[in-house]
All heavy atoms as an XYZ file, in Angstrom:
808
protein
N       0.864     -1.200      0.018
C       0.017      0.000     -0.022
C       0.880      1.269      0.033
O       0.548      2.243     -0.650
C      -0.930     -0.063      1.179
C      -1.798      1.204      1.370
C      -2.851      1.197      0.335
N      -3.545      2.516      0.415
C      -4.585      2.767     -0.207
N      -5.294      1.872     -0.782
N      -5.147      3.950     -0.056
N       1.951      1.223      0.738
C       2.836      2.340      0.793
C       3.339      2.695     -0.602
O       3.438      3.866     -0.985
C       3.963      2.097      1.773
C       4.999      3.245      1.757
C       3.410      2.004      3.260
N       3.787      1.721     -1.291
C       4.377      1.922     -2.668
C       3.322      2.549     -3.613
O       3.559      3.435     -4.414
C       4.936      0.635     -3.304
C       6.158      0.190     -2.638
C       5.856     -0.747     -1.466
O       4.671     -1.097     -1.180
O       6.771     -1.124     -0.745
N       2.093      2.066     -3.522
C       1.051      2.573     -4.343
C       0.749      4.021     -3.984
O       0.598      4.851     -4.844
C      -0.269      1.741     -4.215
C      -1.429      2.372     -4.936
C      -1.579      2.221     -6.320
C      -2.362      3.179     -4.304
C      -2.653      2.835     -7.016
C      -3.349      3.831     -4.948
C      -3.480      3.650     -6.367
N       0.641      4.357     -2.686
C       0.373      5.773     -2.240
C       1.426      6.678     -2.793
O       1.086      7.781     -3.233
C       0.255      5.844     -0.742
C      -1.013      5.156     -0.247
O      -1.935      4.915     -1.004
O      -1.034      4.919      1.007
N       2.691      6.194     -2.806
C       3.780      7.059     -3.274
C       3.584      7.267     -4.788
O       3.739      8.375     -5.292
C       5.121      6.394     -2.960
O       6.184      7.068     -3.554
N       3.342      6.169     -5.527
C       3.156      6.280     -7.001
C       2.039      7.151     -7.275
O       2.121      8.041     -8.203
C       2.995      4.852     -7.569
C       2.596      4.944     -8.995
C       3.389      5.016    -10.050
C       1.229      4.977     -9.467
N       2.638      5.111    -11.204
C       1.354      5.103    -10.914
C      -0.003      5.037     -8.930
C       0.188      5.182    -11.736
C      -1.175      5.042     -9.768
C      -0.976      5.126    -11.098
N       0.876      6.949     -6.647
C      -0.262      7.772     -6.898
C      -0.045      9.286     -6.601
O      -0.508     10.111     -7.372
C      -1.495      7.221     -6.137
C      -2.756      7.884     -6.476
C      -3.385      7.595     -7.641
C      -3.346      8.849     -5.706
C      -4.530      8.178     -8.087
C      -4.480      9.455     -6.089
C      -5.133      9.115     -7.275
N       0.740      9.586     -5.585
C       1.000     10.930     -5.305
C       1.835     11.513     -6.466
O       1.523     12.689     -6.889
C       1.798     11.040     -3.962
O       2.178     12.322     -3.750
N       2.816     10.812     -6.840
C       3.628     11.228     -8.101
C       2.751     11.456     -9.302
O       2.971     12.387    -10.019
C       4.808     10.307     -8.315
C       5.856     10.282     -7.242
O       5.838     11.181     -6.400
O       6.704      9.283     -7.167
N       1.902     10.503     -9.516
C       1.018     10.516    -10.670
C       0.081     11.791    -10.636
O      -0.056     12.445    -11.590
C       0.240      9.239    -10.746
C      -0.756      9.152    -11.900
C      -0.250      9.127    -13.194
C      -2.119      9.181    -11.695
C      -1.146      9.041    -14.279
C      -2.960      9.100    -12.838
C      -2.535      9.046    -14.008
O      -3.401      8.978    -15.149
N      -0.491     11.965     -9.410
C      -1.316     13.147     -9.241
C      -0.609     14.439     -9.526
O      -1.140     15.343    -10.166
C      -1.940     13.143     -7.932
C      -3.129     14.042     -7.744
C      -4.268     13.662     -8.605
O      -4.677     12.574     -8.648
N      -4.789     14.665     -9.394
N       0.597     14.550     -9.058
C       1.480     15.698     -9.309
C       1.717     15.923    -10.826
O       1.550     17.046    -11.262
C       2.818     15.575     -8.495
O       2.612     15.460     -7.157
C       3.720     16.745     -8.798
N       1.960     14.797    -11.497
C       2.159     14.892    -12.988
C       0.897     15.371    -13.624
O       0.930     16.256    -14.552
C       2.627     13.633    -13.525
C       3.186     13.760    -14.912
C       3.349     12.475    -15.638
N       2.231     12.411    -16.555
C       1.599     11.299    -16.862
N       1.896     10.176    -16.315
N       0.656     11.330    -17.685
N      -0.262     14.861    -13.302
C      -1.502     15.266    -13.876
C      -1.823     16.732    -13.592
O      -2.278     17.393    -14.515
C      -2.660     14.402    -13.326
C      -2.748     12.910    -13.688
C      -3.880     12.260    -13.088
C      -2.716     12.777    -15.236
N      -1.494     17.203    -12.411
C      -1.743     18.611    -12.108
C      -0.846     19.503    -12.981
O      -1.247     20.707    -13.187
C      -1.412     18.809    -10.645
C      -2.404     18.199     -9.727
O      -3.506     17.819    -10.188
O      -2.107     18.019     -8.465
N       0.269     19.022    -13.491
C       1.101     19.896    -14.268
C       0.691     19.869    -15.759
O       1.287     20.656    -16.519
C       2.569     19.407    -14.153
O       2.782     18.115    -14.768
N      -0.159     18.981    -16.157
C      -0.629     18.945    -17.547
C      -1.675     19.889    -17.845
O      -2.441     20.359    -16.991
C      -1.174     17.466    -17.842
C      -0.130     16.404    -17.894
C      -0.658     15.127    -18.277
O      -1.848     15.006    -18.742
O       0.068     14.132    -18.218
N      -1.760     20.252    -19.123
C      -2.743     21.233    -19.569
C      -4.074     20.541    -20.064
O      -5.106     21.214    -20.181
C      -2.232     22.208    -20.589
O      -1.848     21.418    -21.737
N      -3.957     19.246    -20.243
C      -5.114     18.539    -20.739
C      -6.170     18.438    -19.623
O      -5.798     18.221    -18.474
C      -4.774     17.074    -21.188
C      -4.002     17.089    -22.493
C      -3.671     15.670    -22.888
N      -2.955     14.949    -21.810
C      -2.781     13.626    -21.746
N      -3.255     12.881    -22.697
N      -2.117     13.094    -20.787
N      -7.427     18.421    -20.050
C      -8.491     18.207    -19.040
C      -8.684     16.693    -18.823
O      -8.179     15.855    -19.581
C      -9.850     18.746    -19.598
O     -10.174     17.964    -20.752
C      -9.673     20.207    -19.993
N      -9.477     16.425    -17.738
C      -9.680     15.037    -17.536
C     -10.463     14.396    -18.661
O     -10.149     13.237    -19.047
C     -10.573     14.926    -16.183
C     -11.137     13.590    -15.816
C      -9.980     12.579    -15.603
C     -12.043     13.626    -14.601
N     -11.328     15.129    -19.272
C     -12.176     14.582    -20.366
C     -11.163     14.223    -21.536
O     -11.361     13.145    -22.171
C     -13.175     15.650    -20.858
C     -13.856     15.260    -22.061
N     -14.878     14.350    -22.098
C     -13.823     15.701    -23.297
C     -15.341     14.196    -23.368
N     -14.647     15.014    -24.114
N     -10.271     15.128    -21.807
C      -9.315     14.879    -22.897
C      -8.357     13.661    -22.555
O      -8.201     12.815    -23.503
C      -8.357     16.067    -23.236
C      -9.167     17.263    -23.867
O     -10.254     16.963    -24.419
O      -8.710     18.370    -23.727
N      -7.952     13.540    -21.391
C      -7.153     12.344    -21.010
C      -7.902     11.085    -21.161
O      -7.455     10.130    -21.597
C      -6.641     12.458    -19.560
C      -5.406     13.340    -19.425
C      -4.730     13.130    -18.077
N      -5.614     13.286    -16.890
C      -5.850     14.472    -16.318
N      -5.302     15.579    -16.776
N      -6.667     14.577    -15.286
N      -9.147     11.076    -20.709
C     -10.043      9.832    -20.854
C     -10.202      9.542    -22.295
O     -10.191      8.320    -22.675
C     -11.384     10.076    -20.067
S     -11.203     10.132    -18.353
N     -10.584     10.567    -23.139
C     -10.741     10.292    -24.564
C      -9.523      9.682    -25.204
O      -9.668      8.688    -25.994
C     -11.179     11.582    -25.237
C     -11.546     11.410    -26.712
C     -11.940     12.705    -27.346
N     -11.091     13.893    -27.065
C      -9.856     14.036    -27.668
N      -9.432     13.182    -28.540
N      -9.144     15.074    -27.333
N      -8.438     10.243    -24.853
C      -7.139      9.715    -25.424
C      -6.866      8.275    -24.946
O      -6.413      7.464    -25.769
C      -5.987     10.618    -25.072
C      -4.692     10.225    -25.784
C      -3.573     11.243    -25.425
O      -3.609     11.969    -24.497
N      -2.535     11.116    -26.225
N      -7.157      7.912    -23.696
C      -6.854      6.633    -23.232
C      -7.812      5.621    -23.895
O      -7.454      4.491    -24.239
C      -7.127      6.562    -21.744
C      -5.908      7.165    -20.942
S      -6.030      6.819    -19.154
C      -7.391      7.707    -18.650
N      -9.113      6.065    -24.181
C     -10.024      5.139    -24.792
C      -9.608      4.840    -26.251
O      -9.997      3.797    -26.792
C     -11.398      5.743    -24.771
C     -12.133      5.466    -23.442
C     -13.609      5.876    -23.548
N     -13.916      6.671    -22.384
C     -14.054      7.954    -22.236
N     -13.922      8.682    -23.299
N     -14.318      8.548    -21.140
N      -8.837      5.726    -26.801
C      -8.413      5.459    -28.212
C      -7.288      4.398    -28.320
O      -7.111      3.807    -29.393
C      -7.887      6.728    -28.853
C      -8.982      7.752    -29.125
C      -8.453      9.120    -29.567
O      -7.358      9.428    -29.425
N      -9.373      9.934    -30.084
N      -6.619      4.097    -27.195
C      -5.469      3.204    -27.266
C      -5.688      1.986    -26.298
O      -4.901      1.033    -26.413
C      -4.121      3.854    -26.980
C      -3.819      4.889    -27.987
C      -4.163      4.519    -25.636
N      -6.737      2.016    -25.477
C      -6.964      0.914    -24.552
C      -8.390      0.344    -24.930
O      -9.367      0.976    -24.657
C      -6.908      1.398    -23.078
C      -5.594      1.897    -22.603
O      -4.686      1.172    -22.805
N      -5.534      3.096    -22.125
N      -8.341     -0.872    -25.417
C      -9.618     -1.474    -25.855
C     -10.477     -1.773    -24.676
O     -10.049     -2.171    -23.617
C      -9.247     -2.750    -26.529
C      -7.864     -3.057    -26.065
C      -7.240     -1.740    -25.762
N     -11.767     -1.556    -24.794
C     -12.735     -1.896    -23.766
C     -13.054     -3.354    -23.737
O     -13.204     -3.921    -22.759
C     -14.055     -1.054    -23.966
C     -15.077     -1.434    -22.937
C     -16.246     -0.479    -22.991
C     -17.281     -0.799    -21.862
N     -18.324      0.133    -21.804
N     -13.067     -3.962    -24.953
C     -13.338     -5.343    -25.155
C     -12.161     -6.164    -25.604
O     -11.512     -5.715    -26.593
C     -14.518     -5.548    -26.129
C     -15.761     -4.744    -25.744
C     -15.946     -3.560    -26.312
C     -16.694     -5.272    -24.812
C     -17.119     -2.734    -25.951
C     -17.764     -4.482    -24.485
C     -18.014     -3.252    -24.979
O     -19.115     -2.507    -24.625
N     -11.794     -7.140    -24.825
C     -10.680     -7.941    -25.223
C     -11.162     -9.429    -25.150
O     -12.064     -9.717    -24.400
C      -9.424     -7.759    -24.377
C      -9.676     -8.038    -22.887
C      -8.885     -6.293    -24.552
C      -8.483     -7.959    -22.027
N     -10.413    -10.267    -25.811
C     -10.776    -11.727    -25.785
C     -10.159    -12.309    -24.519
O      -9.056    -12.750    -24.457
C     -10.346    -12.441    -27.044
C     -10.639    -13.880    -27.154
C     -12.167    -14.109    -27.111
C     -10.054    -14.565    -28.339
N     -10.952    -12.299    -23.498
C     -10.495    -12.851    -22.255
C     -10.600    -14.419    -22.268
O     -11.395    -14.966    -23.018
C     -11.399    -12.326    -21.118
C     -11.227    -10.866    -20.872
C     -12.093    -10.418    -19.718
N     -11.977     -8.975    -19.537
C     -11.106     -8.376    -18.769
N     -10.101     -9.087    -18.194
N     -11.097     -7.100    -18.622
N      -9.795    -15.053    -21.558
C      -9.709    -16.478    -21.552
C     -11.029    -17.191    -21.289
O     -11.422    -18.109    -22.021
C      -8.672    -16.968    -20.525
C      -7.351    -16.475    -20.779
O      -6.904    -16.122    -21.876
N      -6.505    -16.398    -19.791
N     -11.796    -16.681    -20.342
C     -13.051    -17.386    -20.041
C     -14.065    -17.078    -21.166
O     -14.921    -17.984    -21.411
C     -13.576    -16.895    -18.683
C     -14.274    -15.492    -18.667
C     -15.672    -15.416    -18.769
C     -13.549    -14.363    -18.535
C     -16.312    -14.195    -18.698
C     -14.197    -13.136    -18.448
C     -15.559    -13.106    -18.593
O     -16.180    -11.852    -18.517
N     -14.008    -16.005    -21.852
C     -14.884    -15.737    -22.903
C     -14.635    -16.699    -24.139
O     -15.493    -17.265    -24.718
C     -14.841    -14.304    -23.406
C     -15.238    -13.204    -22.446
C     -15.007    -11.898    -22.959
C     -16.724    -13.374    -22.138
N     -13.308    -16.853    -24.352
C     -12.901    -17.812    -25.445
C     -13.350    -19.170    -25.015
O     -13.815    -20.006    -25.879
C     -11.422    -17.674    -25.644
N     -13.138    -19.614    -23.762
C     -13.508    -20.960    -23.319
C     -15.049    -21.207    -23.470
O     -15.403    -22.270    -23.934
C     -13.112    -21.068    -21.858
C     -13.325    -22.485    -21.297
C     -12.479    -23.559    -21.994
O     -11.304    -23.273    -22.367
N     -13.025    -24.716    -22.299
N     -15.858    -20.177    -23.129
C     -17.300    -20.311    -23.303
C     -17.620    -20.541    -24.783
O     -18.492    -21.439    -25.113
C     -18.026    -19.118    -22.821
C     -18.063    -19.047    -21.246
O     -17.892    -20.023    -20.600
N     -18.313    -17.880    -20.777
N     -17.022    -19.728    -25.636
C     -17.258    -19.880    -27.071
C     -16.839    -21.194    -27.623
O     -17.542    -21.858    -28.423
C     -16.627    -18.752    -27.874
N     -15.658    -21.717    -27.184
C     -15.165    -23.009    -27.556
C     -16.136    -24.162    -27.217
O     -16.485    -24.992    -27.969
C     -13.710    -23.269    -27.014
C     -12.755    -22.301    -27.755
C     -13.332    -24.720    -27.178
C     -11.397    -22.225    -27.038
N     -16.524    -24.103    -25.954
C     -17.466    -25.089    -25.378
C     -18.718    -25.228    -26.229
O     -19.219    -26.283    -26.495
C     -17.669    -24.919    -23.875
C     -16.458    -25.224    -23.054
C     -16.680    -24.954    -21.636
O     -17.808    -24.635    -21.174
O     -15.653    -25.040    -20.877
N     -19.305    -23.989    -26.463
C     -20.551    -23.973    -27.339
C     -20.303    -24.517    -28.676
O     -21.181    -25.179    -29.236
C     -21.153    -22.537    -27.277
C     -21.698    -22.170    -25.962
C     -22.390    -20.816    -25.945
O     -22.615    -20.229    -27.031
N     -22.483    -20.244    -24.811
N     -19.229    -24.089    -29.251
C     -18.867    -24.538    -30.657
C     -18.686    -26.037    -30.745
O     -19.133    -26.631    -31.728
C     -17.617    -23.770    -31.183
N     -18.107    -26.613    -29.705
C     -18.032    -28.054    -29.640
C     -19.349    -28.722    -29.742
O     -19.480    -29.920    -30.174
C     -17.187    -28.467    -28.514
C     -15.774    -28.294    -28.493
C     -15.027    -28.704    -27.267
N     -13.632    -28.519    -27.412
C     -12.722    -28.369    -26.381
N     -13.212    -28.391    -25.140
N     -11.460    -28.175    -26.596
N     -20.335    -28.078    -29.232
C     -21.701    -28.673    -29.207
C     -22.497    -28.235    -30.491
O     -23.629    -28.618    -30.657
C     -22.492    -28.168    -27.975
C     -21.892    -28.550    -26.679
C     -21.853    -30.028    -26.495
O     -22.919    -30.725    -26.798
O     -20.878    -30.536    -25.937
N     -21.804    -27.601    -31.435
C     -22.374    -27.189    -32.731
C     -23.033    -25.847    -32.707
O     -23.609    -25.460    -33.702
N     -22.913    -25.120    -31.636
C     -23.568    -23.688    -31.523
C     -22.442    -22.768    -31.623
O     -21.594    -22.510    -30.726
C     -24.216    -23.637    -30.206
C     -24.891    -22.267    -29.920
O     -24.728    -21.329    -30.877
O     -25.448    -22.042    -28.928
N     -22.360    -22.058    -32.803
C     -21.356    -21.059    -33.059
C     -21.831    -19.649    -32.845
O     -21.132    -18.702    -33.191
C     -20.757    -21.220    -34.512
C     -20.068    -22.530    -34.707
C     -20.750    -23.632    -34.983
C     -18.645    -22.548    -34.532
C     -20.003    -24.881    -35.097
C     -17.989    -23.697    -34.750
C     -18.615    -24.865    -34.981
N     -22.908    -19.508    -32.167
C     -23.453    -18.119    -31.926
C     -22.574    -17.227    -31.031
O     -22.408    -16.120    -31.292
C     -24.851    -18.207    -31.295
O     -24.840    -18.860    -30.024
N     -21.902    -17.885    -30.084
C     -20.980    -17.150    -29.224
C     -19.703    -16.755    -29.994
O     -19.184    -15.657    -29.816
C     -20.625    -17.884    -27.900
C     -19.882    -17.074    -26.892
C     -20.773    -15.979    -26.358
O     -21.979    -15.970    -26.485
O     -20.151    -15.026    -25.738
N     -19.216    -17.626    -30.791
C     -18.039    -17.277    -31.695
C     -18.452    -16.075    -32.526
O     -17.654    -15.098    -32.687
C     -17.615    -18.423    -32.535
C     -16.558    -18.053    -33.554
C     -17.128    -19.569    -31.626
N     -19.627    -16.184    -33.209
C     -20.069    -15.053    -34.008
C     -20.238    -13.713    -33.235
O     -19.800    -12.669    -33.704
C     -21.439    -15.412    -34.695
O     -21.252    -16.604    -35.433
C     -21.960    -14.261    -35.612
N     -20.735    -13.794    -32.047
C     -20.915    -12.638    -31.177
C     -19.553    -12.051    -30.882
O     -19.368    -10.867    -30.917
C     -21.669    -13.001    -29.921
C     -22.046    -11.919    -29.063
C     -22.962    -12.263    -27.869
N     -24.140    -12.861    -28.329
C     -24.509    -14.175    -28.187
N     -23.673    -15.017    -27.631
N     -25.645    -14.608    -28.655
N     -18.571    -12.942    -30.483
C     -17.287    -12.468    -30.062
C     -16.626    -11.729    -31.235
O     -15.983    -10.751    -31.096
C     -16.466    -13.624    -29.596
C     -16.847    -14.217    -28.193
S     -17.067    -12.960    -26.905
C     -15.350    -12.311    -26.855
N     -16.726    -12.316    -32.434
C     -16.185    -11.668    -33.657
C     -16.765    -10.276    -33.830
O     -16.016     -9.305    -34.071
C     -16.385    -12.580    -34.885
C     -15.997    -11.826    -36.219
C     -15.538    -13.863    -34.806
N     -18.054    -10.171    -33.667
C     -18.737     -8.901    -33.845
C     -18.256     -7.872    -32.854
O     -17.929     -6.716    -33.186
C     -20.254     -9.020    -33.760
C     -21.016     -7.809    -33.932
C     -22.496     -8.046    -33.745
C     -23.282     -6.746    -33.940
N     -24.742     -6.911    -33.845
N     -18.179     -8.265    -31.608
C     -17.655     -7.407    -30.513
C     -16.212     -6.955    -30.770
O     -15.935     -5.767    -30.656
C     -17.791     -8.048    -29.120
C     -19.288     -8.348    -28.831
C     -17.126     -7.168    -27.986
C     -19.432     -9.276    -27.646
N     -15.381     -7.912    -31.108
C     -13.958     -7.558    -31.242
C     -13.575     -6.912    -32.502
O     -12.449     -6.428    -32.676
C     -13.161     -8.930    -31.085
C     -13.274     -9.531    -29.712
C     -12.623    -10.927    -29.701
C     -12.656     -8.617    -28.564
N     -14.528     -6.737    -33.439
C     -14.252     -5.912    -34.619
C     -14.198     -4.389    -34.293
O     -13.577     -3.657    -35.063
C     -15.392     -6.165    -35.635
C     -15.183     -7.454    -36.354
C     -16.349     -7.816    -37.352
O     -17.436     -7.256    -37.300
N     -16.068     -8.671    -38.270
N     -14.753     -4.066    -33.119
C     -14.749     -2.595    -32.676
C     -14.460     -2.621    -31.188
O     -15.249     -2.150    -30.452
C     -16.059     -1.993    -32.973
C     -16.526     -2.053    -34.405
N     -15.950     -1.360    -35.384
C     -17.398     -2.984    -34.993
C     -16.484     -1.676    -36.521
N     -17.319     -2.623    -36.334
N     -13.234     -3.071    -30.782
C     -12.910     -3.199    -29.374
C     -12.850     -1.907    -28.629
O     -12.927     -1.854    -27.359
C     -11.615     -3.929    -29.345
C     -10.949     -3.507    -30.638
C     -12.115     -3.400    -31.682
N     -12.617     -0.716    -29.314
C     -12.485      0.590    -28.652
C     -13.792      1.224    -28.423
O     -13.906      2.226    -27.641
C     -11.541      1.458    -29.402
C     -10.131      0.881    -29.447
C      -9.683      0.156    -30.588
C      -9.226      1.132    -28.442
C      -8.433     -0.342    -30.588
C      -7.962      0.594    -28.495
C      -7.536     -0.115    -29.647
N     -14.829      0.830    -29.137
C     -16.100      1.512    -29.166
C     -16.991      0.982    -28.009
O     -17.016     -0.180    -27.684
C     -16.807      1.366    -30.516
C     -16.096      1.978    -31.618
C     -16.736      1.715    -32.965
O     -17.940      1.414    -33.010
O     -16.071      1.887    -33.972
N     -17.766      1.913    -27.507
C     -18.717      1.550    -26.433
C     -19.839      0.779    -27.068
O     -20.446      1.248    -28.043
C     -19.177      2.763    -25.669
C     -19.970      2.449    -24.500
O     -19.725      1.344    -23.866
N     -20.882      3.313    -23.996
N     -20.143     -0.487    -26.669
C     -21.215     -1.245    -27.172
C     -22.111     -1.688    -26.034
O     -21.909     -2.743    -25.503
C     -20.580     -2.473    -27.915
C     -19.602     -2.168    -29.039
C     -18.946     -3.352    -29.587
O     -19.594     -4.261    -30.174
N     -17.600     -3.422    -29.473
N     -23.074     -0.794    -25.679
C     -23.894     -1.019    -24.520
C     -24.540     -2.404    -24.454
O     -24.693     -2.966    -23.413
C     -24.936      0.079    -24.487
C     -24.286      1.160    -25.390
C     -23.424      0.441    -26.401
N     -24.916     -2.982    -25.662
C     -25.600     -4.289    -25.712
C     -24.645     -5.414    -25.283
O     -25.151     -6.472    -24.998
C     -26.243     -4.530    -26.966
C     -25.248     -4.770    -28.172
C     -24.736     -3.430    -28.816
O     -24.720     -2.359    -28.186
O     -24.352     -3.558    -30.034
N     -23.365     -5.121    -25.204
C     -22.406     -6.115    -24.927
C     -21.559     -5.772    -23.680
O     -20.464     -6.268    -23.439
C     -21.374     -6.405    -26.091
C     -22.081     -6.824    -27.298
C     -21.971     -6.177    -28.513
C     -22.851     -7.992    -27.286
C     -22.601     -6.617    -29.596
C     -23.475     -8.479    -28.415
C     -23.336     -7.760    -29.643
N     -22.078     -4.933    -22.779
C     -21.416     -4.419    -21.657
C     -20.825     -5.517    -20.747
O     -19.770     -5.388    -20.197
C     -22.348     -3.544    -20.846
C     -21.681     -2.668    -19.776
C     -20.710     -1.642    -20.363
O     -20.916     -1.171    -21.507
O     -19.716     -1.322    -19.683
N     -21.543     -6.606    -20.634
C     -21.142     -7.754    -19.787
C     -19.866     -8.349    -20.263
O     -19.089     -8.902    -19.454
C     -22.276     -8.852    -19.633
C     -22.383     -9.666    -20.924
C     -23.460     -9.056    -21.888
O     -23.743     -7.923    -21.777
N     -23.890     -9.934    -22.779
N     -19.501     -8.148    -21.515
C     -18.253     -8.702    -22.044
C     -16.988     -7.804    -21.619
O     -15.818     -8.244    -21.892
C     -18.301     -8.771    -23.561
C     -19.182     -9.846    -24.052
C     -20.519     -9.643    -24.199
C     -18.712    -11.129    -24.245
C     -21.376    -10.677    -24.602
C     -19.561    -12.179    -24.657
C     -20.884    -11.933    -24.831
O     -21.680    -12.955    -25.203
N     -17.249     -6.690    -21.001
C     -16.143     -5.896    -20.458
C     -15.993     -6.053    -19.001
O     -15.123     -5.428    -18.342
C     -16.418     -4.393    -20.826
N     -16.848     -6.869    -18.319
C     -16.799     -7.090    -16.903
C     -15.559     -7.852    -16.490
O     -14.867     -8.443    -17.270
C     -18.054     -7.819    -16.403
C     -19.226     -7.030    -16.417
O     -19.136     -5.763    -16.449
O     -20.406     -7.618    -16.348
N     -15.310     -7.850    -15.223
C     -14.313     -8.702    -14.646
C     -14.647    -10.161    -14.808
O     -15.851    -10.484    -14.815
C     -14.075     -8.397    -13.148
C     -13.568     -7.053    -12.881
N     -12.213     -6.713    -13.124
C     -14.151     -5.929    -12.411
C     -12.057     -5.441    -12.782
N     -13.200     -4.922    -12.374
N     -13.723    -11.011    -14.871
C     -14.030    -12.446    -15.086
C     -14.731    -13.008    -13.837
O     -14.499    -12.528    -12.720
C     -12.616    -13.122    -15.225
C     -11.641    -12.135    -14.903
C     -12.256    -10.813    -14.884
N     -15.520    -14.044    -14.014
C     -16.211    -14.707    -12.925
C     -15.187    -15.423    -12.052
O     -14.033    -15.773    -12.580
C     -17.270    -15.633    -13.587
C     -16.720    -15.782    -14.890
C     -15.905    -14.607    -15.303
N     -15.530    -15.871    -10.914
C     -14.644    -16.516    -10.013
C     -14.096    -17.782    -10.616
O     -12.968    -18.130    -10.474
C     -15.330    -16.828     -8.676
C     -15.351    -15.588     -7.772
O     -14.661    -14.671     -7.987
O     -16.244    -15.578     -6.912
N     -14.941    -18.536    -11.284
C     -14.547    -19.872    -11.821
C     -13.433    -19.668    -12.895
O     -12.643    -20.589    -13.098
C     -15.693    -20.635    -12.454
C     -16.322    -20.012    -13.646
C     -17.461    -19.208    -13.643
C     -15.866    -20.079    -15.030
N     -17.739    -18.810    -14.969
C     -16.751    -19.374    -15.820
C     -14.828    -20.760    -15.669
C     -16.628    -19.266    -17.173
C     -14.687    -20.679    -17.069
C     -15.570    -19.928    -17.761
N     -13.386    -18.481    -13.554
C     -12.392    -18.283    -14.550
C     -11.040    -17.861    -14.058
O     -10.058    -17.817    -14.816
C     -12.948    -17.182    -15.546
N     -10.909    -17.522    -12.813
C      -9.614    -17.121    -12.280
C      -8.537    -18.248    -12.286
O      -7.408    -18.015    -12.178
C      -9.772    -16.583    -10.853
C     -10.607    -15.432    -10.792
C     -10.872    -14.987     -9.333
N     -11.931    -13.969     -9.296
C     -11.668    -12.692     -9.057
N     -10.392    -12.202     -8.963
N     -12.743    -11.879     -9.038
N      -8.969    -19.502    -12.466
C      -8.085    -20.582    -12.364
C      -7.912    -21.264    -13.680
O      -7.398    -22.439    -13.730
C      -8.625    -21.617    -11.327
C      -8.872    -20.952    -10.024
N      -7.904    -20.470     -9.211
C     -10.044    -20.705     -9.383
C      -8.374    -19.862     -8.131
N      -9.711    -19.996     -8.193
N      -8.159    -20.641    -14.803
C      -7.966    -21.215    -16.075
C      -6.483    -21.278    -16.384
O      -5.803    -20.311    -16.225
C      -8.630    -20.430    -17.236
C     -10.119    -20.513    -17.326
C     -10.623    -19.599    -18.475
C     -10.572    -21.912    -17.645
N      -5.986    -22.430    -16.690
C      -4.535    -22.538    -17.032
C      -4.368    -22.588    -18.555
O      -5.180    -23.183    -19.344
C      -4.059    -23.942    -16.464
C      -4.032    -23.966    -14.994
O      -3.708    -22.888    -14.429
O      -4.308    -25.034    -14.382
N      -3.416    -21.796    -18.961
C      -3.097    -21.664    -20.428
C      -1.642    -22.028    -20.642
O      -0.851    -21.923    -19.835
C      -3.417    -20.259    -20.875
C      -4.799    -19.771    -20.677
C      -4.798    -18.279    -21.048
C      -5.765    -20.529    -21.528
N      -1.453    -22.424    -21.840
C      -0.026    -22.652    -22.250
C       0.244    -21.689    -23.440
O      -0.624    -21.062    -23.970
C       0.150    -24.096    -22.708
O      -0.495    -24.384    -23.944
N       1.470    -21.641    -23.855
C       1.817    -20.794    -24.999
C       1.072    -21.163    -26.261
O       0.868    -20.334    -27.132
C       3.329    -20.844    -25.222
S       4.279    -20.057    -23.888
N       0.708    -22.381    -26.405
C       0.014    -22.824    -27.562
C      -1.528    -22.529    -27.481
O      -2.232    -22.847    -28.408
C       0.258    -24.259    -27.819
O      -0.272    -25.066    -26.703
N      -1.956    -21.992    -26.391
C      -3.414    -21.727    -26.235
C      -3.709    -20.623    -27.201
O      -4.726    -20.298    -27.614
C      -3.650    -21.250    -24.803
O      -3.543    -22.282    -23.961
């Protein structure tokens, strides 16, 4: 916690010295940080459904990931934190 507080204090000082507004900073961050990414658990869900012959989740993921920087309110749940069960997914380099 001490290290974070120190970092955050330095960060706040730097922000105070900038001429950009909070709105401008947020807009710029949204242009380079995607809101939607292919998280492991989302891919796992799509794979499991596809194995059963249902490719609707694969299709949905392709649609979402074609515009990862744009706000897509109908897919808001795809930007959420992973569920508890997904925290223990093991992956290899070949995944």
